[in-house]
C-alpha positions in Angstrom: -88.3 -69.6 209.9 -84.8 -68.1 209.0 -83.0 -66.2 211.7 -82.9 -62.4 211.4 -80.3 -61.5 214.1 -76.8 -62.9 214.1 -75.2 -60.4 216.4 -74.6 -63.2 219.0 -72.3 -65.0 216.5 -69.6 -62.3 216.7 -68.2 -62.4 220.3 -66.6 -59.3 221.8 -63.8 -61.5 223.1 -62.5 -65.1 222.7 -62.4 -67.6 225.6 -59.1 -68.6 227.2 -59.4 -72.1 225.8 -59.2 -71.0 222.2 -56.0 -70.4 220.2 -53.6 -68.0 221.8 -52.9 -64.6 220.3 -55.7 -64.5 217.7 -57.0 -61.0 217.9 -58.1 -60.3 214.3 -61.8 -59.8 213.3 -62.0 -62.8 211.1 -60.7 -65.0 213.9 -63.3 -63.7 216.3 -66.0 -64.4 213.8 -64.5 -67.9 213.1 -64.6 -68.7 216.8 -68.1 -67.4 217.2 -69.5 -69.5 214.4 -67.5 -72.6 215.3 -68.7 -72.4 219.0 -72.3 -72.0 217.8 -72.1 -75.1 215.7 -70.5 -77.2 218.4 -73.0 -76.2 221.1 -76.0 -76.6 218.8 -77.1 -73.0 218.4 -76.4 -73.5 214.6 -77.9 -76.8 213.4 -76.5 -79.2 210.7 -77.7 -78.2 207.3 -78.7 -74.6 208.5 -78.1 -72.0 205.9 -76.0 -69.0 206.9 -76.7 -65.5 205.6 -74.9 -64.3 202.5 -71.4 -62.9 203.3 -72.5 -59.4 202.2 -75.6 -59.5 204.4 -73.8 -60.9 207.4 -71.1 -58.3 207.1 -73.6 -55.5 207.0 -75.5 -56.8 210.1 -72.3 -57.2 212.1 -70.7 -53.9 211.0 -67.6 -55.7 209.7 -66.0 -56.0 206.2 -67.2 -58.6 203.7 -63.6 -59.8 203.4 -63.6 -60.6 207.1 -66.7 -62.8 206.6 -65.3 -64.4 203.5 -62.0 -65.3 205.3 -63.9 -66.8 208.3 -66.2 -68.8 206.0 -63.2 -70.1 204.0 -61.4 -71.3 207.2 -64.5 -72.9 208.5 -65.1 -74.7 205.2 -61.5 -75.9 205.0 -61.9 -77.4 208.5 -65.2 -79.1 207.7 -67.7 -77.0 209.7 -69.3 -75.4 206.7 -70.3 -76.6 203.2 -70.6 -74.5 200.2 -73.4 -75.3 197.6 -73.0 -73.6 194.2 -75.7 -71.0 193.8 -77.2 -71.6 197.2 -74.6 -70.3 199.7 -72.9 -71.6 202.9 -74.5 -74.2 205.2 -73.5 -75.9 208.5 -72.0 -79.2 207.6 -74.2 -82.2 208.0 -71.3 -84.2 209.4 -68.9 -82.3 211.7 -65.2 -83.0 212.5 -65.0 -85.9 214.9 -62.3 -84.3 217.0 -64.6 -81.5 218.2 -67.8 -83.6 218.7 -67.9 -83.9 222.4 -71.0 -83.7 224.6 -70.6 -83.0 228.2 -71.8 -86.5 229.0 -69.2 -88.1 226.8 -66.6 -85.8 228.2 -67.4 -87.0 231.7 -67.3 -90.6 230.7 -63.8 -90.1 229.5 -62.5 -88.5 232.6 -59.5 -90.4 234.1 -60.2 -92.5 237.1 -56.7 -92.5 238.5 -55.9 -89.9 241.1 -54.6 -86.6 239.8 -51.7 -86.6 242.2 -50.3 -89.9 240.9 -46.6 -89.5 240.4 -45.6 -89.5 236.7 -42.1 -90.4 235.7 -40.9 -87.9 233.2 -37.8 -88.4 231.1 -34.7 -86.6 232.0 -35.1 -84.7 228.7 -38.5 -83.4 229.8 -37.2 -82.5 233.3 -34.3 -80.5 231.8 -36.6 -78.7 229.5 -39.2 -77.8 232.1 -36.6 -76.1 234.3 -36.9 -73.3 231.7 -40.6 -72.8 231.9 -41.7 -69.3 231.0 -41.6 -66.8 233.8 -43.7 -64.2 232.1 -47.5 -63.5 232.2 -49.8 -64.9 229.6 -52.6 -62.6 228.5 -55.4 -63.9 226.2 -55.0 -60.7 224.0 -51.6 -59.0 223.7 -51.3 -56.0 226.0 -48.9 -53.1 225.9 -45.8 -53.5 226.2 -45.5 -57.1 225.0 -42.1 -57.2 223.2 -43.0 -59.9 220.7 -46.2 -58.4 219.3 -46.1 -56.9 215.8 -48.9 -54.6 214.5 -51.6 -57.1 213.4 -53.8 -54.3 212.0 -51.0 -53.5 209.6 -50.8 -56.9 208.0 -52.8 -57.4 204.7 -55.0 -60.3 205.9 -57.4 -59.8 203.0 -54.5 -60.3 200.5 -53.2 -63.2 202.5 -56.6 -64.9 202.4 -56.7 -64.5 198.6 -53.3 -66.1 198.2 -54.3 -69.0 200.4 -57.5 -69.5 198.3 -55.5 -69.2 195.0 -53.1 -71.9 196.1 -56.0 -74.4 196.2 -57.7 -73.5 192.9 -55.3 -75.6 190.9 -53.0 -77.2 193.4 -49.9 -78.9 192.1 -48.5 -82.1 193.4 -46.2 -80.4 195.9 -49.3 -79.2 197.8 -51.3 -82.4 197.7 -48.5 -84.9 198.1 -45.5 -83.0 199.6 -42.4 -85.1 199.9 -39.4 -82.9 200.5 -38.7 -82.2 204.2 -36.8 -79.1 203.1 -40.1 -77.4 202.0 -41.6 -76.0 198.8 -39.0 -75.1 196.2 -40.7 -71.7 195.4 -40.6 -70.5 198.9 -37.0 -71.7 199.5 -35.9 -69.9 196.3 -37.6 -66.6 197.4 -36.1 -66.8 200.9 -32.6 -67.4 199.5 -33.0 -64.4 197.1 -34.3 -62.1 199.9 -31.5 -63.1 202.3 -28.8 -62.5 199.7 -30.1 -59.1 198.9 -31.1 -57.9 202.4 -28.8 -59.7 204.8 -25.7 -60.6 202.7 -26.3 -64.3 203.4 -24.3 -66.6 201.0 -26.8 -69.3 200.1 -29.0 -70.9 197.4 -32.4 -72.5 197.6 -30.9 -76.0 198.2 -29.5 -74.8 201.6 -32.8 -73.5 202.9 -35.1 -75.6 205.1 -38.6 -74.5 206.1 -39.4 -75.0 209.8 -42.2 -74.1 212.1 -40.1 -71.5 213.9 -36.8 -70.7 215.5 -37.2 -73.1 218.3 -37.8 -76.1 215.9 -34.7 -75.0 214.1 -32.7 -75.1 217.3 -34.2 -78.5 218.2 -33.1 -79.9 214.8 -29.6 -78.5 215.3 -29.3 -80.1 218.7 -30.6 -83.4 217.5 -28.1 -83.5 214.6 -25.0 -82.1 216.3 -25.1 -82.6 220.1 -24.5 -85.6 222.3 -25.5 -85.7 226.0 -22.9 -83.9 228.1 -21.7 -81.7 225.2 -21.6 -78.0 225.9 -23.8 -75.5 224.1 -22.9 -71.9 224.7 -25.7 -69.3 224.8 -25.9 -65.6 225.3 -26.5 -64.2 228.8 -29.0 -62.5 228.9 -31.0 -64.4 226.3 -34.3 -65.9 225.3 -35.2 -68.6 227.8 -37.1 -70.6 225.2 -33.8 -71.2 223.4 -32.2 -72.7 226.6 -35.2 -75.0 227.2 -35.0 -76.5 223.7 -31.3 -77.0 223.9 -31.3 -78.4 227.4 -33.7 -81.2 226.3 -30.9 -82.6 224.2 -28.9 -83.5 227.3 -26.3 -80.8 226.6 -24.9 -78.6 229.3 -26.2 -75.1 228.5 -23.4 -72.7 229.4 -24.2 -68.9 229.6 -21.7 -66.5 228.0 -21.8 -62.8 229.1 -23.0 -60.2 226.7 -21.6 -56.7 227.0 -21.7 -53.5 225.0 -19.9 -55.3 222.1 -22.1 -58.3 222.1 -21.1 -61.9 223.0 -17.8 -62.0 225.0 -15.9 -64.5 222.8 -13.2 -64.8 225.4 -15.8 -66.4 227.7 -15.8 -69.4 225.3 -12.4 -70.3 226.5 -13.5 -70.7 230.1 -15.9 -73.7 229.5 -14.7 -77.1 230.8 -14.4 -78.2 227.1 -15.0 -76.4 223.8 -18.7 -75.8 223.1 -20.2 -78.0 220.4 -22.6 -75.2 219.4 -22.6 -71.5 220.0 -26.0 -69.8 219.7 -25.8 -66.1 219.2 -27.9 -63.1 218.0 -25.1 -61.0 216.4 -27.4 -58.4 214.8 -29.1 -57.6 218.1 -29.0 -59.5 221.4 -32.3 -60.4 222.8 -33.3 -58.5 224.9 -30.5 -55.9 225.4 -30.3 -54.9 221.7 -26.5 -54.8 221.6 -24.7 -55.7 218.3 -21.8 -58.1 218.0 -18.8 -56.0 216.9 -16.9 -56.8 213.7 -13.8 -57.7 215.7 -15.7 -60.1 217.8 -17.5 -61.6 214.8 -14.1 -62.4 213.2 -12.8 -63.7 216.5 -15.9 -66.0 217.0 -15.5 -67.4 213.5 -11.9 -68.1 214.0 -12.5 -69.7 217.4 -15.2 -71.9 215.9 -12.9 -73.0 213.1 -10.1 -73.8 215.6 -12.3 -75.8 217.9 -14.5 -77.6 215.3 -17.6 -75.8 216.6 -20.9 -74.9 214.9 -22.4 -71.4 215.2 -26.2 -70.9 215.2 -27.0 -67.3 214.1 -30.5 -66.4 215.3 -31.5 -63.4 213.2 -34.9 -62.9 214.7 -35.9 -59.4 213.7 -33.1 -57.8 211.7 -35.5 -56.5 209.1 -36.3 -53.7 211.5 -33.2 -51.5 211.9 -33.8 -47.8 212.3 -30.3 -46.3 212.9 -27.4 -46.6 210.6 -26.8 -48.7 207.5 -28.1 -52.3 207.3 -26.0 -54.9 209.0 -24.7 -57.9 207.1 -25.1 -61.3 208.6 -22.4 -63.2 210.5 -23.0 -66.1 208.0 -21.9 -63.8 205.2 -18.5 -63.5 206.8 -18.1 -67.2 207.2 -15.5 -68.8 204.9 -15.4 -72.2 206.6 -19.2 -73.1 206.5 -19.5 -73.1 210.2 -22.7 -70.9 210.6 -26.2 -72.2 210.6 -28.5 -69.2 209.9 -32.0 -69.1 211.5 -34.9 -66.8 210.7 -38.6 -66.5 211.5 -41.7 -64.8 210.0 -43.5 -64.5 213.3 -42.5 -61.0 214.0 -42.3 -59.7 210.5 -45.8 -60.9 209.6 -47.9 -62.4 212.4 -47.2 -64.9 215.2 -49.8 -67.5 214.0 -48.0 -68.1 210.7 -45.7 -70.5 212.5 -43.0 -70.5 209.8 -39.3 -70.0 209.9 -36.3 -71.2 208.1 -32.7 -72.6 208.4 -29.9 -71.8 206.0 -27.6 -74.8 206.3 -24.0 -75.3 205.4 -23.9 -77.7 202.4 -22.4 -80.5 204.4 -25.4 -80.6 206.8 -28.2 -80.5 204.3 -28.5 -84.2 203.8 -28.4 -85.0 207.5 -31.0 -82.3 208.4 -33.3 -83.5 205.6 -33.2 -87.0 207.0 -33.8 -85.9 210.6 -36.6 -83.6 209.7 -38.3 -86.5 207.9 -38.4 -88.4 211.1 -39.3 -85.4 213.3 -42.5 -84.2 211.6 -42.1 -85.2 208.0 -42.9 -82.3 205.7 -43.9 -78.8 206.8 -47.5 -77.7 206.0 -47.5 -76.8 202.3 -50.5 -74.6 202.0 -49.1 -71.7 204.0 -45.8 -72.2 202.3 -47.4 -71.7 198.9 -49.1 -68.5 200.0 -45.9 -67.2 201.5 -44.0 -68.0 198.3 -46.5 -66.0 196.3 -46.3 -63.2 198.9 -42.6 -63.0 198.3 -42.7 -63.5 194.5 -45.3 -60.7 193.9 -43.3 -58.2 196.0 -45.8 -58.0 198.9 -43.2 -59.1 201.5 -40.7 -56.4 200.7 -43.5 -53.8 200.6 -44.8 -54.9 204.0 -41.4 -54.8 205.6 -40.7 -51.3 204.3 -44.1 -50.0 205.4 -43.9 -51.5 208.9 -40.3 -50.4 209.3 -41.3 -46.8 208.9 -44.3 -47.2 211.2 -42.4 -49.0 213.9 -39.6 -46.4 213.7 -42.2 -43.7 214.4 -43.6 -45.6 217.4 -40.1 -46.3 218.7 -39.3 -42.6 218.6 -42.5 -41.8 220.3 -41.8 -44.2 223.2 -38.3 -42.8 223.6 -39.7 -39.3 223.7 -42.3 -40.3 226.4 -39.5 -41.7 228.5 -37.3 -38.6 228.0 -40.1 -36.2 228.8 -42.0 -37.9 231.6 -39.8 -40.6 233.2 -36.1 -39.7 232.7 -35.6 -39.8 236.5 -36.9 -43.4 236.8 -36.1 -45.0 233.4 -32.9 -45.0 231.4 -33.1 -46.4 227.8 -30.3 -48.8 226.8 -28.7 -48.2 223.4 -30.3 -50.2 220.6 -30.6 -49.6 216.8 -33.6 -51.6 215.9 -36.1 -54.3 216.8 -39.6 -54.2 218.2 -38.8 -53.2 221.8 -36.7 -51.0 224.0 -34.9 -51.9 227.2 -35.0 -49.4 230.0 -33.0 -49.6 233.2 -34.8 -48.8 236.5 -32.6 -46.0 237.8 -33.8 -46.4 241.4 -32.6 -50.1 241.6 -36.1 -51.4 242.2 -36.9 -55.1 242.0 -38.1 -55.5 238.4 -39.7 -58.9 239.1 -42.0 -57.3 241.6 -42.5 -54.5 239.2 -43.6 -56.9 236.5 -46.2 -58.4 238.8 -47.6 -55.0 239.7 -47.8 -53.9 236.1 -49.7 -57.1 235.2 -52.3 -56.1 237.7 -53.0 -52.9 235.7 -53.0 -54.8 232.4 -49.5 -54.1 231.2 -47.3 -56.8 229.8 -43.8 -55.4 230.6 -41.1 -58.0 231.0 -38.6 -57.9 233.8 -35.1 -57.5 232.2 -33.4 -59.5 234.9 -35.6 -62.6 234.0 -33.6 -63.0 230.8 -30.4 -63.6 232.7 -29.4 -67.2 233.4 -30.3 -68.1 237.0 -27.1 -70.0 237.7 -24.7 -67.2 236.8 -21.0 -67.6 237.7 -20.1 -65.8 240.9 -17.7 -63.4 239.1 -20.4 -62.1 236.7 -22.0 -58.8 237.4 -25.5 -58.5 239.0 -28.2 -58.7 236.3 -29.5 -55.4 235.1 -32.8 -54.4 236.7 -35.1 -52.9 234.1 -38.1 -53.4 231.8 -38.5 -54.7 228.3 -41.0 -52.4 226.5 -42.5 -53.5 223.2 -43.9 -50.7 221.1 -44.7 -52.2 217.7 -48.2 -53.5 218.2 -49.8 -50.3 219.4 -50.6 -46.9 218.0 -49.1 -43.8 219.5 -52.2 -42.8 221.5 -52.4 -46.3 223.1 -48.6 -46.1 223.9 -49.1 -42.7 225.5 -52.0 -43.8 227.7 -50.4 -47.1 228.7 -47.1 -45.4 229.4 -48.9 -43.0 231.8 -50.2 -46.0 233.7 -46.7 -47.6 233.7 -45.1 -44.4 235.2 -47.8 -44.1 237.8 -47.2 -47.7 238.9 -43.4 -47.3 239.1 -43.6 -44.1 241.1 -46.1 -45.7 243.5 -43.6 -48.5 244.2 -40.7 -46.1 244.7 
């Protein structure tokens, strides 16, 4: 007898063992159906309701159901029979077929506390393990969370399906480690128009994100013992990736004018690579001044140094005219430009790009071929179409307006309700604000207390290098407050809880 109630198939939340950060409706449904298949609640060959009927019974859109069914079908959990509907696959993917008995049989017999000899590379990397909380679902005020409700997932699903209706050879047998030509051409065009980057498609390499881009740069250009200069404060994930290369990661102070270029002269030897965020330091939000940009380029030329320009969220600038890239000022082909789509679109897209100086293209293509071969082509094809049909530009413009309103709202909340305990640091864009704790409280302890009330505020001092030179100033004590991922009413409610927590700790 066919089932009549499928409400149990749409979980209210996803378990901690599932993919991180997947909060959209179609992902919830996907996880619910997949779990039901794997634990036997849905049997091989069982017919699922029609997408329209299931959507009506669960109170969700038909597009949500279609997107979930498509993903499950592509992974081998469902089968589609023309004119009959969707069925649980008779043969399921081997990787997920584990009974509890088999799982027990495969448990290791060696003691868990047996010492494991890690490589020096791994040890160096692990010294930079994340110091921030990890929530299953993004909580206010996570600084890296865009508005997932604002992304057109239905459109995205259509583009993904379209790429497979008549796939060309680049999708079925990809062979260029640089990535799909269409996407590279669209990225090059966008960067020329929006960021003043001097490049063509042949210089663009598609990667899985900014950290892979930095890993490739370190592999190609750094020997053990070389110095890599990074901003202080800065994103600790960058330091971990670079440290794995065997390089000495040397922090360079950031002040109101950005990276202190004079600090580069104080390293034991000239840095092999300088990693900088000239459009907006992460997390402070300061911009590298024109004078320092020119000074940095000249210093790099004089010392045969490469500059990695991490331009992580420059599409979201709210005050003043758009900033041109550092790469656009480079006349000596010293700058490697890095970008990512994780914040502009959604974190799970796992796509970014490098713009390489012409002299490095061949070497990076070869290294990428050994690292992980060719980037996944399906998502690239969809993203290329997303660009070519004008959706990317429209999405950026729409979200820039929305984020600007949320940013202004958060600044007003601070000014109206918390000006005695929080002082906003100057910043002209991005997805977060930095606020100094005016009463010199311990922001690390503050972060821990805020986690207890369900808020994901980041301690500003955590972004400063732990081994700071003695002459440097004491790290700023404050909070990094993301605003992009939440509507104004949620921001207001969450901010009220934040203020109450800070005052309670005063």
